[in-house]
matplotlib code that plots the C-alpha trace (Angstrom):
import matplotlib.pyplot as plt

x = [216.1, 212.8, 213.5, 217.1, 216.0, 213.4, 216.0, 218.4, 215.8, 214.8, 218.5, 218.7, 215.6, 217.0, 220.2, 218.3, 216.2, 219.3, 220.9, 217.8, 217.7, 221.3, 220.0, 217.6, 219.5, 216.7, 214.9, 217.7, 215.9, 213.0, 215.1, 214.9, 211.1, 210.4, 212.8, 211.6, 208.0, 208.4, 210.4, 208.1, 205.0, 206.3, 207.5, 204.3, 202.3, 204.2, 203.7, 199.9, 199.8, 201.5, 204.7, 207.0, 206.9, 208.5, 208.8, 210.7, 213.9, 213.7, 213.5, 217.0, 219.0, 217.6, 217.6, 221.0, 222.4, 220.2, 220.6, 222.2, 224.1, 227.5, 226.3, 225.1, 228.2, 230.6, 228.7, 229.0, 232.7, 233.1, 231.2, 233.5, 236.5, 235.1, 234.1, 230.8, 229.5, 230.3, 229.2, 225.8, 225.2, 225.8, 223.5, 220.7, 221.1, 221.2, 218.0, 216.3, 217.2, 215.8, 212.6, 212.3, 212.7, 210.0, 207.6, 208.3, 207.7, 204.5, 203.2, 204.1, 202.2, 199.1, 199.3, 199.7, 196.9, 199.0, 197.5, 199.8, 199.9, 201.9, 204.6, 207.2, 210.8, 211.3, 214.1, 215.5, 216.1, 218.7, 221.8, 224.9, 228.3, 229.7, 226.9, 228.4, 231.8, 230.4, 228.0, 230.8, 232.9, 230.0, 229.3, 232.9, 233.4, 230.1, 230.8, 234.4, 233.0, 230.4, 233.0, 235.4, 238.3, 241.9, 242.9, 246.0, 243.8, 241.2, 243.2, 243.8, 240.2, 238.9, 241.4, 240.2, 236.6, 237.1, 239.0, 236.1, 233.5, 235.2, 235.7, 232.1, 231.0, 233.0, 231.8, 228.2, 228.3, 230.0, 228.9, 226.4, 225.8, 227.2, 230.4, 230.7, 230.3, 232.9, 235.4, 234.8, 235.3, 238.4, 240.2, 239.1, 240.8, 243.9, 244.4, 243.8, 246.3, 248.9, 248.4, 248.8, 252.3, 253.3, 255.3, 251.9, 251.0, 247.3, 245.6, 243.7, 240.6, 240.6, 241.4, 238.7, 235.9, 234.4, 234.5, 233.0, 230.0, 229.7, 229.5, 227.2, 223.6, 221.6, 219.4, 218.3, 217.2, 215.1, 213.5, 212.7, 210.9, 209.1, 207.7, 206.0, 203.8, 202.3, 201.9, 204.2, 205.7, 207.5, 209.5, 210.2, 211.5, 213.6, 215.1, 216.0, 217.5, 219.6, 220.7, 221.9, 223.7, 225.4, 226.5, 228.0, 229.8, 231.2, 232.3, 234.1, 235.7, 237.0, 238.3, 240.0, 241.6, 242.9, 244.2, 246.0, 247.9, 248.1, 248.0, 248.8, 246.0, 243.4, 245.8, 245.6, 248.9, 249.9, 250.7, 253.4, 250.8, 249.8, 246.3, 244.9, 244.7, 244.4, 247.4, 247.1]
y = [247.2, 247.2, 243.7, 244.6, 247.6, 245.5, 242.7, 245.3, 246.9, 243.5, 242.8, 246.0, 245.1, 241.7, 243.3, 245.6, 242.7, 240.7, 243.7, 244.0, 240.4, 240.6, 242.4, 239.6, 236.3, 234.3, 234.6, 233.2, 229.9, 231.8, 234.2, 232.2, 231.8, 235.4, 236.9, 234.6, 235.3, 239.1, 239.0, 236.5, 238.4, 241.7, 240.1, 238.1, 241.2, 243.1, 240.2, 240.2, 244.0, 243.3, 245.3, 242.3, 238.9, 235.5, 236.1, 232.8, 234.4, 237.4, 235.3, 234.0, 237.3, 238.6, 235.1, 234.1, 234.4, 231.6, 229.2, 226.0, 225.0, 225.5, 223.5, 220.6, 220.5, 220.8, 218.0, 215.7, 216.5, 215.6, 212.4, 211.5, 212.3, 209.9, 212.7, 211.0, 213.0, 216.5, 215.7, 214.2, 217.2, 219.7, 217.8, 217.6, 221.3, 222.3, 220.4, 222.0, 225.5, 224.7, 223.5, 226.7, 228.8, 226.8, 227.4, 231.2, 231.3, 229.3, 231.7, 234.6, 233.1, 232.7, 236.2, 237.8, 235.7, 235.3, 232.7, 229.6, 229.9, 233.1, 231.5, 230.7, 231.6, 234.2, 233.6, 236.3, 235.2, 237.8, 237.7, 239.8, 238.1, 240.5, 240.0, 236.8, 238.4, 241.5, 239.4, 237.2, 240.2, 241.8, 238.5, 238.0, 241.5, 241.4, 238.0, 239.1, 242.1, 239.9, 237.4, 240.2, 238.8, 240.0, 242.7, 240.8, 237.8, 239.6, 239.2, 235.5, 234.9, 236.6, 234.7, 231.3, 232.5, 233.3, 230.1, 228.1, 230.2, 229.7, 226.0, 225.6, 227.6, 225.5, 222.2, 223.4, 224.5, 221.5, 218.7, 219.3, 221.3, 218.3, 218.2, 222.0, 221.8, 219.0, 220.9, 224.1, 222.4, 220.5, 223.5, 225.5, 223.0, 222.8, 226.5, 227.3, 224.6, 226.0, 229.5, 228.2, 226.9, 230.2, 232.9, 234.7, 231.9, 232.6, 229.6, 227.4, 227.6, 231.4, 231.6, 229.1, 230.6, 232.8, 230.1, 227.6, 229.9, 230.5, 226.8, 225.4, 224.9, 226.5, 228.5, 225.3, 223.8, 226.9, 226.9, 223.2, 223.6, 226.6, 224.3, 222.4, 225.4, 225.0, 221.3, 220.7, 217.6, 216.5, 219.8, 219.8, 216.2, 217.0, 220.1, 218.3, 215.5, 218.0, 219.7, 216.4, 215.5, 218.9, 218.5, 215.1, 216.5, 219.4, 216.9, 214.7, 217.7, 219.1, 215.7, 214.9, 218.3, 218.2, 214.7, 215.5, 218.4, 217.1, 213.3, 213.0, 215.2, 212.4, 209.5, 207.9, 207.8, 206.0, 208.2, 207.4, 205.9, 203.4, 204.8, 205.6, 209.4, 211.8, 213.6, 217.5]
z = [59.9, 62.0, 63.2, 64.0, 66.1, 67.9, 68.6, 70.0, 72.2, 73.5, 74.2, 76.3, 78.1, 79.0, 80.2, 82.5, 83.8, 84.6, 86.3, 88.4, 89.4, 90.6, 93.6, 94.4, 94.0, 95.5, 92.2, 90.1, 89.4, 87.9, 85.8, 82.5, 82.8, 83.7, 81.1, 78.3, 79.2, 79.1, 75.8, 74.1, 75.1, 73.7, 70.4, 69.9, 70.6, 68.0, 65.6, 66.2, 65.5, 62.1, 63.0, 62.5, 60.9, 61.8, 65.5, 66.2, 64.9, 67.2, 70.3, 69.8, 70.0, 73.4, 74.9, 73.7, 77.2, 78.4, 75.5, 76.8, 73.7, 75.4, 78.4, 76.3, 74.1, 77.0, 78.8, 75.8, 75.5, 79.2, 78.8, 75.8, 78.1, 80.7, 83.1, 83.8, 86.7, 85.5, 81.9, 83.1, 85.3, 82.5, 80.1, 82.7, 83.6, 80.0, 79.3, 82.3, 81.1, 77.7, 79.4, 81.5, 78.4, 76.7, 79.7, 79.5, 75.8, 76.1, 78.7, 76.5, 73.6, 75.7, 77.1, 73.6, 72.0, 68.9, 66.5, 66.3, 62.5, 62.8, 65.0, 62.5, 61.7, 59.0, 56.5, 54.3, 50.7, 50.0, 52.2, 51.2, 51.2, 53.8, 56.3, 57.8, 58.2, 59.9, 62.0, 63.2, 64.1, 66.1, 67.8, 68.7, 70.1, 72.0, 73.5, 74.4, 76.3, 78.0, 79.1, 80.2, 78.2, 78.5, 76.0, 74.9, 73.9, 71.7, 68.5, 69.0, 70.1, 66.9, 64.8, 66.1, 65.7, 62.0, 61.4, 62.8, 60.9, 57.6, 58.1, 59.1, 56.0, 53.6, 55.2, 55.2, 51.6, 50.0, 52.3, 55.2, 58.3, 60.4, 58.4, 58.8, 62.6, 62.7, 60.6, 62.5, 65.9, 64.8, 63.3, 66.4, 68.7, 66.4, 66.1, 69.7, 70.8, 68.4, 69.7, 73.3, 72.3, 70.7, 72.5, 73.0, 75.4, 75.2, 76.8, 74.4, 76.6, 76.2, 72.5, 71.6, 73.8, 71.1, 68.4, 70.8, 71.6, 67.8, 66.9, 69.7, 68.4, 71.2, 68.9, 67.0, 70.3, 71.1, 67.7, 68.2, 71.5, 70.0, 67.3, 70.1, 70.7, 67.3, 67.8, 64.9, 66.5, 63.3, 63.0, 66.8, 66.7, 63.6, 65.1, 68.4, 66.4, 64.4, 67.6, 69.0, 65.8, 65.7, 69.4, 68.5, 65.5, 67.5, 70.2, 67.8, 66.1, 69.4, 70.6, 67.3, 67.0, 70.5, 70.2, 66.9, 68.4, 72.0, 71.9, 75.6, 76.8, 77.3, 77.8, 81.3, 83.2, 86.3, 89.3, 91.8, 94.1, 91.4, 90.9, 87.5, 86.8, 83.9, 82.7, 82.8]

ax = plt.figure().add_subplot(projection="3d")
ax.plot(x, y, z, "-o")
ax.set_aspect("equal")
plt.show()
């Protein structure tokens, strides 16, 4: 409960900081660095005082807005769909955001004077069965409000979110996290495309938005770069490699799911002018 309250308070602080920076758009490029520096300094200071333990986990919740998992995954999907320029730009920008967050966290660690040995991720051994269901619901509603989704789309967005979550859980439990990410992404694409063809006519991009944010591995990338602060290069390299593999698994799942239900979506067609174009 203490960590939950602190994470919630940090989230409110980040929201207030973002609201304040909206009045000064010239500082937008520095927002990830400043916000991550303030949040990490406070969390590391509380850790040094013995109030909380495992501060690496608490960095994820308040900084989730800046995590570039969706950018990296979308960029990989665009590259696989032969959109080279847009895909490369998203990948480069996502990597730059991750680097800016790392700089802010590194500054916060130095300001707080927290020993590097205490910078680790806390894992709870006891996890009730209903926690993932409740957490998924809170995540979905919170992201829906943040993205200003349409009221008529909320049910379908939550439905696709739970389909992806359950598929990911089954794949993770019986196979591996990569299989879970692949199954979740594939069923997300399939279900969203089916909903788009139903009388409800909720666009697939809208209904899969919550599930996509749920699947992308932005938090794993943040934990990986945080491991660099402790000079744990092996853990950092392993985490970054896992993030890349998860992005590839999600990319393949989205492409396969979309192609199974909409086989013409990525098929080149010849326009009347004779030039090669993509079908809508």
